[in-house]
C-alpha positions as CSV (number, residue, x, y, z in Angstrom):
1,M,35.4,0.6,11.4
2,T,35.5,-0.2,15.1
3,S,33.5,-3.3,16.0
4,T,30.8,-3.1,18.6
5,A,31.4,-3.3,22.4
6,T,28.2,-5.2,22.9
7,D,28.5,-9.0,23.2
8,L,26.3,-10.0,20.1
9,S,26.9,-13.7,20.8
10,A,24.7,-13.4,24.1
11,L,21.6,-12.2,22.0
12,S,19.1,-14.8,20.7
13,P,18.6,-14.9,16.9
14,S,15.5,-13.0,15.7
15,D,12.5,-14.9,14.4
16,S,10.7,-11.8,13.2
17,P,8.0,-12.4,10.5
18,Y,9.8,-9.4,8.7
19,L,12.6,-11.7,7.9
20,K,10.5,-14.2,6.1
21,G,8.4,-14.7,3.0
22,G,7.7,-11.5,0.9
23,Y,10.0,-9.6,3.6
24,A,13.1,-11.9,3.4
25,S,16.3,-10.3,2.0
26,V,17.4,-10.7,-1.6
27,L,21.0,-11.5,-1.5
28,H,21.9,-11.2,-5.2
29,E,22.4,-7.9,-7.2
30,I,21.4,-8.5,-10.9
31,T,20.9,-6.5,-14.1
32,A,18.1,-7.5,-16.5
33,P,18.5,-5.5,-19.8
34,E,15.0,-6.1,-21.2
35,L,11.9,-6.8,-19.3
36,V,9.0,-8.9,-20.6
37,V,5.9,-6.7,-20.8
38,Q,2.3,-7.8,-20.6
39,G,0.0,-5.1,-21.9
40,E,1.2,-1.9,-23.5
41,L,4.1,0.1,-22.2
42,P,3.4,3.9,-22.9
43,R,6.1,5.1,-25.3
44,D,6.3,8.6,-23.5
45,L,7.3,7.0,-20.2
46,S,11.0,7.8,-20.0
47,G,13.1,7.9,-17.0
48,V,13.9,5.8,-13.8
49,F,11.6,4.5,-11.1
50,V,13.4,3.6,-8.0
51,R,12.3,2.0,-4.7
52,I,14.2,1.7,-1.5
53,G,13.7,-0.6,1.4
54,S,15.1,-2.7,4.2
55,N,17.3,-5.6,3.0
56,P,19.6,-7.1,5.8
57,R,22.9,-8.4,4.1
58,F,23.6,-10.6,7.2
59,H,21.1,-12.3,9.5
60,P,20.6,-10.0,12.4
61,V,21.4,-10.5,15.9
62,G,18.8,-9.9,18.8
63,H,15.3,-8.7,18.0
64,Y,14.8,-7.4,14.5
65,H,12.6,-4.7,13.4
66,F,11.4,-4.0,9.8
67,F,13.2,-0.6,9.9
68,D,16.6,-2.1,10.6
69,G,17.7,-3.7,7.4
70,D,20.4,-2.4,5.0
71,G,19.1,-0.1,2.3
72,M,18.6,-1.9,-1.1
73,L,17.6,0.0,-4.2
74,H,15.3,-1.7,-7.0
75,A,15.1,0.3,-10.2
76,V,13.3,0.0,-13.7
77,H,14.8,2.2,-16.4
78,F,12.4,3.1,-19.2
79,E,13.9,4.2,-22.4
80,E,12.5,4.2,-26.0
81,G,9.6,1.9,-25.2
82,R,11.8,-0.7,-23.4
83,A,12.6,-1.3,-19.8
84,S,15.4,-2.8,-17.8
85,Y,15.8,-3.6,-14.1
86,R,18.7,-3.7,-11.7
87,N,19.0,-3.8,-7.9
88,R,21.9,-2.8,-5.6
89,W,22.7,-2.2,-2.0
90,V,23.4,1.4,-0.9
91,R,27.0,1.2,0.0
92,T,27.1,2.7,3.5
93,E,30.0,2.6,6.0
94,G,28.1,0.2,8.1
95,L,27.6,-2.3,5.3
96,A,31.1,-2.2,4.3
97,A,32.2,-3.0,7.8
98,E,29.9,-5.9,8.1
99,Q,31.0,-7.2,4.7
100,A,34.7,-7.0,5.8
101,A,33.8,-9.0,9.0
102,G,31.3,-11.4,7.2
103,R,28.7,-11.0,10.0
104,A,26.4,-8.3,11.6
105,L,28.0,-5.9,13.9
106,W,25.1,-3.8,15.0
107,T,21.9,-4.5,16.8
108,G,18.7,-2.9,15.9
109,I,16.2,-0.4,17.5
110,L,14.5,-3.2,19.5
111,E,17.7,-3.7,21.6
112,H,19.5,-1.5,24.1
113,P,21.5,1.1,22.2
114,D,25.3,1.0,22.8
115,Y,26.4,4.5,23.1
116,R,30.0,3.5,23.8
117,R,30.4,2.9,20.0
118,P,32.5,5.6,18.3
119,D,30.6,5.1,15.1
120,G,27.1,5.4,16.8
121,P,24.6,3.1,18.5
122,Y,22.8,2.3,15.5
123,K,23.9,1.5,12.0
124,D,23.1,4.3,9.3
125,T,21.3,2.1,6.8
126,A,20.2,4.8,4.4
127,N,17.2,2.5,3.7
128,T,14.1,4.8,4.1
129,D,13.5,7.4,1.5
130,L,14.8,8.9,-1.7
131,V,15.0,12.5,-2.8
132,F,16.2,13.9,-6.1
133,H,17.8,17.6,-5.8
134,A,20.4,19.6,-7.7
135,G,21.2,16.8,-10.0
136,Q,21.7,14.1,-7.4
137,L,19.7,11.3,-6.1
138,M,20.1,10.7,-2.3
139,A,19.2,7.9,-0.1
140,L,18.1,8.9,3.4
141,W,17.6,7.4,6.8
142,W,14.5,7.8,9.2
143,L,16.7,8.1,12.3
144,S,18.7,10.9,10.8
145,G,22.0,10.1,9.2
146,K,24.1,10.8,6.0
147,A,22.8,11.6,2.6
148,H,24.1,8.9,0.3
149,V,24.4,10.0,-3.3
150,V,23.4,7.3,-5.9
151,R,24.1,7.7,-9.5
152,L,21.4,6.7,-12.1
153,P,20.6,4.4,-13.8
154,D,23.4,2.1,-12.6
155,L,22.7,2.6,-8.8
156,E,26.3,3.3,-7.9
157,T,26.8,4.8,-4.5
158,L,29.1,7.7,-5.0
159,G,29.5,8.7,-1.4
160,T,27.8,11.1,1.1
161,Q,26.8,14.6,0.6
162,T,27.8,17.2,3.3
163,W,27.2,20.4,1.1
164,Q,30.8,21.5,1.3
165,G,31.2,20.4,4.9
166,R,28.6,23.0,6.1
167,L,26.1,20.4,7.4
168,S,27.3,19.8,11.0
169,R,24.4,17.6,11.8
170,S,22.6,14.9,10.0
171,I,19.6,14.8,7.7
172,S,16.4,12.8,8.2
173,A,14.2,11.1,5.5
174,H,11.5,13.1,3.8
175,A,13.2,16.1,2.7
176,K,11.0,18.1,0.4
177,V,11.9,19.9,-3.0
178,E,9.9,22.9,-3.7
179,P,9.0,22.6,-7.4
180,R,8.9,26.2,-8.2
181,T,12.1,27.5,-6.6
182,G,14.0,24.2,-6.7
183,E,15.0,24.6,-2.9
184,M,15.2,21.5,-0.8
185,V,13.9,21.8,2.8
186,F,15.2,19.2,5.3
187,F,15.1,18.5,8.9
188,D,16.9,16.2,11.4
189,Y,16.1,15.2,15.1
190,A,18.2,13.8,17.8
191,P,17.9,12.5,21.5
192,R,19.9,15.6,22.9
193,P,19.4,19.2,22.3
194,P,18.7,20.7,20.1
195,F,16.2,18.0,19.5
196,L,15.0,19.3,16.1
197,T,16.6,21.4,13.3
198,F,15.4,22.4,9.9
199,G,17.3,23.9,6.9
200,V,17.2,24.9,3.2
201,V,19.6,23.9,0.2
202,S,19.2,26.0,-2.6
203,A,18.5,24.9,-6.1
204,A,22.2,25.1,-6.9
205,G,23.0,22.7,-4.1
206,E,24.3,25.2,-1.5
207,L,23.3,24.9,2.3
208,V,21.8,28.5,2.7
209,H,19.8,28.1,6.0
210,H,20.0,25.7,9.1
211,A,18.1,26.6,12.4
212,P,17.4,24.7,15.7
213,V,13.9,24.4,17.1
214,E,13.2,24.5,20.8
215,L,11.2,21.4,22.0
216,P,10.5,20.3,25.6
217,G,12.3,17.1,25.0
218,P,13.2,14.5,22.4
219,R,10.4,13.6,20.0
220,L,10.0,10.8,17.4
221,Q,9.7,12.6,14.1
222,H,9.3,11.3,10.6
223,D,8.2,14.0,8.1
224,I,7.5,17.7,7.6
225,G,5.3,19.8,5.2
226,I,6.0,22.6,3.0
227,T,3.8,25.6,1.6
228,E,4.9,28.2,-0.9
229,H,6.4,30.4,2.1
230,F,6.3,28.1,5.2
231,T,7.7,24.9,6.6
232,L,5.5,22.8,8.9
233,L,7.2,21.1,11.8
234,F,5.8,18.6,14.5
235,D,5.8,18.3,18.3
236,M,3.7,15.1,18.4
237,S,2.7,13.1,21.5
238,L,4.7,9.9,20.9
239,Q,7.9,10.5,22.7
240,P,10.8,8.4,24.1
241,D,10.2,6.8,27.5
242,A,13.5,5.2,28.8
243,G,11.5,3.5,31.5
244,R,9.5,1.3,29.1
245,R,12.5,-0.4,27.2
246,Q,12.0,-4.2,27.4
247,A,13.4,-6.9,25.3
248,G,11.7,-6.5,21.8
249,E,9.9,-3.2,22.7
250,M,10.8,0.3,21.6
251,P,10.9,2.8,24.6
252,L,8.0,4.9,23.6
253,S,4.9,6.2,25.2
254,M,1.8,8.3,24.1
255,A,1.4,11.2,26.1
256,R,-2.5,11.6,25.7
257,D,-2.6,14.3,28.4
258,R,-0.6,16.5,26.3
259,A,-1.7,18.2,23.0
260,S,0.3,17.7,20.0
261,R,1.5,20.7,18.0
262,I,2.0,21.9,14.5
263,G,4.5,24.4,14.1
264,V,4.5,27.0,11.2
265,V,7.7,28.7,10.4
266,P,8.7,31.0,7.4
267,R,11.0,29.0,5.1
268,F,14.1,31.0,6.3
269,G,12.8,31.7,9.8
270,S,14.1,30.9,13.1
271,N,12.8,29.3,16.4
272,D,11.4,32.8,17.5
273,D,9.2,32.8,14.2
274,I,7.5,29.5,14.7
275,R,3.6,29.7,15.4
276,W,2.5,26.5,17.2
277,F,-1.0,25.2,16.8
278,E,-2.3,22.7,19.4
279,V,-4.3,19.8,18.2
280,E,-5.5,16.5,19.5
281,P,-2.7,14.1,20.5
282,F,-1.5,12.0,17.4
283,F,1.4,10.6,15.7
284,M,2.0,10.8,11.8
285,Y,4.5,9.2,9.6
286,H,3.6,10.8,6.4
287,V,2.4,14.1,5.2
288,I,0.7,14.3,1.9
289,N,0.6,18.1,1.1
290,A,0.2,21.5,2.5
291,W,-0.8,24.9,1.0
292,E,-1.9,28.4,1.8
293,E,-5.4,29.6,1.4
294,G,-5.1,33.4,2.4
295,E,-4.6,33.4,6.2
296,T,-5.2,29.7,6.5
297,I,-2.8,26.7,6.0
298,V,-4.3,23.4,4.9
299,L,-2.5,20.1,5.9
300,L,-3.2,16.8,4.6
301,G,-1.7,13.7,6.1
302,C,-2.3,10.1,7.5
303,R,-3.0,10.5,11.2
304,I,-2.6,7.7,13.9
305,A,-4.5,8.2,17.2
306,N,-3.2,4.9,18.8
307,P,0.4,4.4,17.6
308,L,1.4,1.9,20.2
309,V,0.5,-1.9,20.7
310,G,-0.5,-2.6,24.4
311,D,-1.0,1.1,25.2
312,P,-3.4,1.2,28.1
313,G,-5.1,4.3,26.7
314,N,-6.0,2.3,23.5
315,P,-9.7,1.8,22.8
316,R,-11.0,-1.7,22.3
317,F,-10.2,-2.6,18.7
318,E,-12.3,-4.6,16.4
319,K,-10.0,-5.4,13.5
320,A,-6.4,-6.3,13.0
321,V,-4.0,-3.7,11.8
322,P,-0.1,-4.1,11.0
323,E,2.4,-4.2,13.8
324,L,6.0,-3.3,13.7
325,G,7.5,-4.3,17.0
326,N,5.3,-2.3,19.4
327,L,4.2,0.2,16.8
328,R,0.7,0.0,15.6
329,I,0.0,1.2,12.2
330,E,-3.5,2.4,11.7
331,P,-3.3,5.7,9.9
332,L,-6.5,7.6,8.7
333,F,-6.6,10.3,6.1
334,H,-7.1,13.7,7.8
335,R,-7.1,17.5,7.0
336,W,-6.0,20.2,9.4
337,R,-6.8,23.9,8.9
338,L,-4.5,26.3,10.7
339,D,-5.7,29.9,10.9
340,L,-2.8,32.3,11.1
341,A,-5.1,35.1,12.0
342,T,-6.7,33.5,15.1
343,G,-4.2,30.9,16.1
344,Q,-6.8,28.2,16.1
345,A,-6.7,24.9,14.3
346,R,-9.4,22.6,13.0
347,E,-9.1,19.0,12.0
348,E,-11.4,16.5,10.3
349,R,-11.1,12.8,9.4
350,L,-11.7,12.3,5.7
351,D,-12.1,8.5,5.5
352,D,-12.0,5.7,7.8
353,V,-10.0,3.2,5.5
354,V,-6.5,2.5,6.9
355,T,-4.0,3.8,4.3
356,E,-0.3,4.8,4.4
357,F,2.6,5.9,2.1
358,P,0.5,8.4,0.3
359,R,1.8,10.2,-2.8
360,M,0.7,12.8,-5.2
361,N,1.9,14.5,-8.4
362,D,5.0,16.3,-7.0
363,A,4.7,19.3,-9.3
364,F,1.8,20.4,-7.1
365,L,3.8,20.1,-3.8
366,G,3.4,23.1,-1.6
367,Q,0.2,24.5,-3.5
368,R,-3.4,23.5,-3.5
369,S,-3.8,20.0,-4.8
370,R,-6.8,17.8,-5.5
371,Y,-5.7,14.2,-5.8
372,S,-3.6,11.8,-3.6
373,Y,-2.9,8.3,-4.1
374,H,-3.0,6.0,-0.9
375,P,-1.8,2.4,-0.7
376,R,-4.5,0.5,1.3
377,L,-3.3,-1.7,4.1
378,A,-4.6,-5.3,4.3
379,P,-6.3,-6.4,7.6
380,T,-3.3,-8.5,8.7
381,L,-0.7,-8.2,11.5
382,T,2.1,-7.6,9.0
383,F,2.7,-4.7,6.6
384,L,0.9,-5.5,3.3
385,F,-1.0,-3.3,0.7
386,D,-3.8,-4.9,-1.0
387,G,-4.9,-2.1,-3.1
388,L,-4.6,1.6,-4.1
389,I,-7.1,4.5,-3.3
390,R,-7.3,7.7,-5.3
391,Y,-8.7,10.5,-3.1
392,D,-10.4,13.7,-4.5
393,V,-10.4,16.2,-1.7
394,E,-12.3,18.6,-3.8
395,G,-15.2,16.4,-5.1
396,G,-14.9,13.9,-2.2
397,A,-14.9,10.9,-4.6
398,T,-12.6,7.9,-4.0
399,V,-11.5,5.5,-6.8
400,V,-10.1,2.1,-5.8
401,H,-7.7,0.0,-7.6
402,D,-7.6,-3.6,-6.2
403,Y,-4.5,-5.8,-6.9
404,P,-5.0,-9.2,-8.2
405,Q,-5.8,-11.7,-5.4
406,G,-2.7,-12.7,-3.4
407,W,-0.7,-9.9,-4.8
408,Y,0.5,-6.9,-2.7
409,G,1.7,-3.6,-3.9
410,G,3.6,-0.7,-2.3
411,E,4.1,3.1,-2.6
412,V,3.5,4.6,-6.0
413,S,5.4,7.5,-7.9
414,F,3.6,9.7,-10.3
415,A,5.2,10.1,-13.6
416,P,3.7,13.1,-15.6
417,R,2.6,12.3,-19.2
418,A,5.2,13.8,-21.7
419,G,3.8,16.6,-23.8
420,G,0.4,16.7,-21.8
421,S,-1.5,19.7,-20.7
422,G,0.0,19.6,-17.1
423,A,-3.2,18.6,-15.6
424,E,-2.7,17.2,-12.0
425,D,-3.8,13.7,-12.8
426,E,-2.4,13.4,-16.4
427,G,0.2,10.7,-15.9
428,Y,1.1,7.3,-14.8
429,L,1.5,5.6,-11.4
430,L,4.4,3.1,-10.9
431,T,4.7,0.5,-8.2
432,F,6.2,-3.0,-7.5
433,V,3.7,-5.7,-6.8
434,Q,4.6,-9.2,-5.4
435,E,2.5,-12.5,-5.3
436,E,2.7,-13.6,-1.7
437,A,2.6,-17.3,-2.4
438,T,5.3,-17.4,-5.0
439,G,7.3,-14.4,-4.6
440,R,6.8,-13.6,-8.3
441,S,7.3,-9.9,-8.7
442,E,6.1,-7.3,-11.3
443,L,6.1,-3.6,-11.9
444,H,2.7,-2.2,-12.7
445,V,2.0,0.9,-14.7
446,L,-1.4,2.5,-13.9
447,D,-3.3,5.3,-15.4
448,A,-3.5,8.0,-12.7
449,A,-6.7,9.4,-14.3
450,D,-8.4,6.0,-14.6
451,L,-7.3,4.1,-11.4
452,A,-10.3,1.6,-11.5
453,A,-9.0,0.2,-14.8
454,P,-6.5,-2.7,-15.0
455,A,-2.8,-2.1,-15.2
456,M,-1.9,-0.6,-18.6
457,A,1.3,-2.7,-18.3
458,R,2.7,-5.4,-16.1
459,L,6.5,-6.0,-16.3
460,A,8.0,-9.2,-15.2
461,I,10.8,-8.8,-12.8
462,P,13.3,-11.6,-13.0
463,Q,13.7,-11.8,-9.1
464,R,11.6,-11.3,-6.0
465,V,11.2,-7.6,-5.0
466,P,10.7,-7.7,-1.2
467,T,8.1,-5.4,0.4
468,G,9.8,-2.0,0.8
469,Y,9.3,1.5,1.5
470,H,9.5,4.7,-0.6
471,T,9.9,5.5,-4.2
472,R,11.0,8.1,-6.7
473,W,10.5,8.9,-10.3
474,V,13.4,10.6,-12.0
475,P,12.6,11.6,-15.7
476,T,15.1,11.4,-18.5
477,A,15.7,15.1,-18.5
478,E,16.9,15.1,-15.1
479,L,19.2,11.9,-15.7
480,A,21.0,14.1,-18.2
481,R,21.5,16.8,-15.7
482,Q,23.2,14.6,-12.9
483,R,26.3,15.7,-11.3
484,P,29.1,13.9,-9.6
485,L,29.8,14.2,-5.9
């Protein structure tokens, strides 16, 4: 691995709050064969809950962003009424190079990218998202990188998936698996044309479609939506702005004079097949779900109207919201209706509570769903979730689960109840929770249908689990169908 051409010694050490306290790196990989349980652990809960997040192996140089750190997995394996824990780094090429050097070799996204590097201006950390498809758990990166295959339950990194060498580009986080066909829909984006592509991997694990999308320029992307027949792509108003790069600030601007667009394309369509719908300028990290109602497509997501700190177009704010560098995190639950017959779009805000990292019962992905589960952001300048909200988009009711005072959670995964009726909310929600003052960490098991109740079970984790990103539930039946790289 070639070392950087940038003089890292000239960059001052980072003092980011995302390197301290509950965000600080865990430097030990451990295995705990049996966890202490407070409450009653459901006997039918069988599988592995995995969470990925940013965990720098070496202290970073220059300005550090919460999105920069090496990917680390934290997992709890449920089997026959017992639970075990382990954590492991995702063994990327970048991590291996830095371990060999004994120090950080890359700067992060707040520093000037060095395009002279033969291995890329940024380190592919595989730290963002997890998808389980065709018998493989894959760790994915938000800036589009390689799909790192991880074996369960031991979290061993097996290598990278290229789909028999047919994928000539990279893959972004937030690939979606269509639960009825087993197809995986993915996308990637880049600073040079084509700025966006999307593709399909079959249920058997074969790359069967990959198409470029024409955009006016590079766009910051993060997620896509899928329905039974369509893929939803985004041309949002947050875009790169090379003239705005300063020390410690991502070079982005919000084009408020340009409408955002939502693109609807058939699953195996091309750029010529995309129907673009203009909507109010916005940025969105995470889609919740989308589905078809006759000639209308319904999209649910967490919309951000003012995504940049210090943007002169921002209104006057009355409360604090989390900041990640110059990114301002104030997502609100929204619904869009896209009329394929008229080409018109309608949008509405469903709540004014700030929530992010929404999840649902993935068995209903791409079809009409009623419930979603949103971690509630605490009114602080750093990224903390102080509770969980269940939204009912049909009845309009909300149910709130507050974490104990001083404890903060994260994204949940839905684990269906074994042998149940298949009802949308019949199952469990799993999430890691950390006490800010002490770093004491637990995994909480919640009843998805009775979210206001206390946790059914609280499992003591024998080391701190830092605040992280996305999660995945893999049931035991899928563990048995895993396949090697």
